[in-house]
C-alpha positions as CSV (number, residue, x, y, z in Angstrom):
1,X,0.0,-0.4,0.2
2,X,3.0,2.4,0.7
3,X,4.7,1.9,-2.8
4,X,1.0,2.6,-4.7
5,X,0.6,6.5,-2.2
6,X,4.4,6.6,-3.3
7,X,3.6,6.4,-7.1
8,X,0.6,8.6,-6.7
9,X,3.0,10.9,-5.9
10,X,5.4,11.0,-8.5
11,X,3.8,13.0,-10.8
12,X,4.1,16.0,-8.1
13,X,7.2,15.5,-7.0
14,X,8.9,15.1,-10.4
15,X,7.5,17.9,-12.3
16,X,5.5,16.1,-14.4
17,X,1.5,16.6,-15.2
18,X,-1.1,14.4,-14.0
19,X,-3.0,14.5,-16.4
20,X,-2.7,16.7,-19.9
21,X,-4.6,16.4,-22.9
22,X,-4.2,18.9,-26.3
23,X,-6.1,19.1,-29.1
24,X,-7.3,21.4,-32.3
25,X,-9.8,23.6,-32.6
26,X,-11.4,24.0,-35.7
27,X,-14.0,26.4,-36.0
28,X,-15.4,26.3,-32.5
29,X,-18.4,29.0,-32.7
30,X,-20.3,30.1,-30.2
31,X,-23.9,31.8,-31.4
32,X,-25.6,34.6,-29.3
33,X,-29.4,35.1,-30.8
34,X,-31.8,37.4,-31.0
35,X,-29.9,40.3,-29.0
36,X,-31.8,43.5,-28.6
37,X,-29.8,45.8,-29.9
38,X,-31.2,49.6,-28.6
39,X,-31.9,52.3,-31.3
40,X,-30.6,55.4,-30.7
41,X,-31.2,58.3,-32.3
42,X,-28.0,60.2,-31.4
43,X,-26.0,58.2,-33.8
44,X,-23.6,56.7,-31.5
45,X,-24.3,53.7,-29.3
46,X,-21.4,52.7,-26.3
47,X,-22.1,49.6,-24.2
48,X,-20.2,48.0,-21.4
49,X,-20.5,44.3,-20.3
50,X,-18.7,42.8,-18.1
51,X,-18.2,39.2,-17.4
52,X,-17.3,37.7,-13.6
53,X,-17.0,33.9,-13.8
54,X,-14.3,33.3,-15.9
55,X,-11.5,32.0,-13.8
56,X,-12.8,28.6,-14.3
57,X,-9.0,27.4,-13.9
58,X,-7.5,27.0,-9.9
59,X,-4.3,26.2,-8.9
60,X,-4.3,22.4,-10.4
61,X,-5.7,23.1,-13.6
62,X,-4.0,25.1,-16.4
63,X,-5.4,25.6,-19.9
64,X,-2.7,26.9,-22.9
65,X,-4.2,27.8,-25.7
66,X,-3.6,29.5,-29.1
67,X,-6.0,31.1,-31.2
68,X,-4.9,31.7,-34.8
69,X,-8.2,32.5,-36.2
70,X,-11.3,34.3,-35.0
71,X,-14.2,35.9,-36.8
72,X,-17.3,37.4,-35.8
73,X,-20.6,37.4,-38.0
74,X,-24.2,39.7,-37.5
75,X,-27.1,39.4,-39.1
76,X,-29.8,41.7,-38.7
77,X,-33.2,39.7,-38.1
78,X,-35.9,42.1,-37.4
79,X,-35.8,46.4,-37.5
80,X,-33.1,47.1,-39.8
81,X,-33.2,46.5,-43.8
82,X,-29.2,45.7,-43.9
83,X,-26.1,47.2,-42.0
84,X,-24.7,49.6,-44.1
85,X,-25.3,52.3,-41.4
86,X,-22.1,50.4,-39.5
87,X,-19.3,53.0,-40.1
88,X,-18.0,52.5,-36.7
89,X,-17.2,49.5,-35.0
90,X,-14.6,49.2,-32.1
91,X,-15.3,46.3,-29.3
92,X,-12.4,46.0,-26.6
93,X,-11.7,43.8,-24.2
94,X,-10.1,44.4,-20.6
95,X,-9.0,42.0,-17.8
96,X,-7.4,42.6,-14.1
97,X,-4.1,44.0,-14.3
98,X,-4.0,43.8,-18.0
99,X,-4.0,47.0,-20.1
100,X,-7.5,47.7,-22.4
101,X,-7.0,45.2,-25.8
102,X,-8.8,46.3,-29.1
103,X,-10.3,43.2,-30.4
104,X,-12.0,44.6,-33.3
105,X,-11.1,47.9,-35.1
106,X,-13.6,49.1,-37.9
107,X,-14.0,52.6,-39.5
108,X,-14.9,54.7,-42.7
109,X,-17.8,51.8,-43.2
110,X,-15.2,48.8,-43.5
111,X,-18.1,46.5,-41.6
112,X,-20.7,47.9,-42.7
113,X,-22.9,45.4,-45.4
114,X,-25.7,46.4,-48.0
115,X,-27.1,43.2,-46.7
116,X,-28.5,42.2,-43.6
117,X,-25.1,40.2,-42.8
118,X,-21.4,40.8,-42.0
119,X,-18.1,38.7,-41.2
120,X,-15.4,40.6,-39.7
121,X,-12.1,38.0,-39.9
122,X,-9.5,39.2,-37.4
123,X,-5.8,38.2,-36.5
124,X,-6.4,37.8,-33.1
125,X,-4.1,39.4,-30.6
126,X,-1.3,36.8,-29.4
127,X,-2.0,37.4,-25.3
128,X,-5.9,37.0,-26.0
129,X,-6.4,34.0,-24.2
130,X,-5.1,35.6,-21.2
131,X,-7.6,38.2,-21.2
132,X,-9.4,35.6,-21.1
133,X,-9.0,33.6,-19.1
134,X,-8.2,36.0,-16.5
135,X,-11.0,35.4,-14.0
136,X,-13.4,39.0,-14.8
137,X,-13.4,40.4,-18.2
138,X,-14.6,43.7,-19.5
139,X,-15.6,44.5,-22.9
140,X,-16.5,47.4,-24.4
141,X,-18.5,48.0,-27.5
142,X,-18.8,51.5,-29.5
143,X,-20.5,51.6,-32.9
144,X,-21.6,54.8,-34.9
145,X,-23.4,55.6,-37.7
146,X,-26.9,56.6,-39.0
147,X,-28.1,53.7,-36.4
148,X,-31.5,52.6,-36.4
149,X,-34.0,55.0,-33.7
150,X,-35.9,51.8,-33.0
151,X,-34.7,48.8,-31.6
152,X,-32.8,46.2,-33.6
153,X,-32.3,42.2,-32.8
154,X,-29.2,40.7,-33.8
155,X,-27.9,37.5,-34.2
156,X,-24.1,37.4,-33.6
157,X,-21.5,34.2,-34.1
158,X,-18.5,34.0,-32.6
159,X,-15.9,31.5,-34.3
160,X,-12.5,30.5,-33.6
161,X,-9.7,28.0,-34.3
162,X,-6.5,27.7,-32.9
163,X,-5.3,24.4,-30.3
164,X,-5.7,23.9,-26.7
165,X,-3.8,22.0,-24.0
166,X,-5.4,21.1,-20.7
167,X,-3.2,20.4,-17.9
168,X,-3.9,18.7,-14.5
169,X,-0.7,19.6,-12.2
């Protein structure tokens, strides 16, 4: 029995992971359907969202991930005939002690569309996962242009590709 207990301690003493798994993330998507967006007569919409429950890993579990590709698709569902009013879109995130990080910067109608759908393909910042795993993340969104004066709804789809390694220490 003493030998079995000693064998269980080998990964901790030897600096090895107790368990480790690696995977390729290929076009993993999250969909946010029928999101209500307030109408604004001012031509500028600014919103900030805070997510508190992102600290899913404690001192015994670690995640090392790399995001190679990131895309965001928005599709107007009700209240709009197209997305041509999207003159400017700025989305940034902040987490813990990290400085704000720009994720999307579209100016001069670069993200606008004469249809109800627009897709933004991004090269994600190298340190994006540090923000996502920091425990608390604040997302700031600024949209400018001749925005709808009445509320409208949109589906938002966020897709990423990359790799991840999960370890139990």
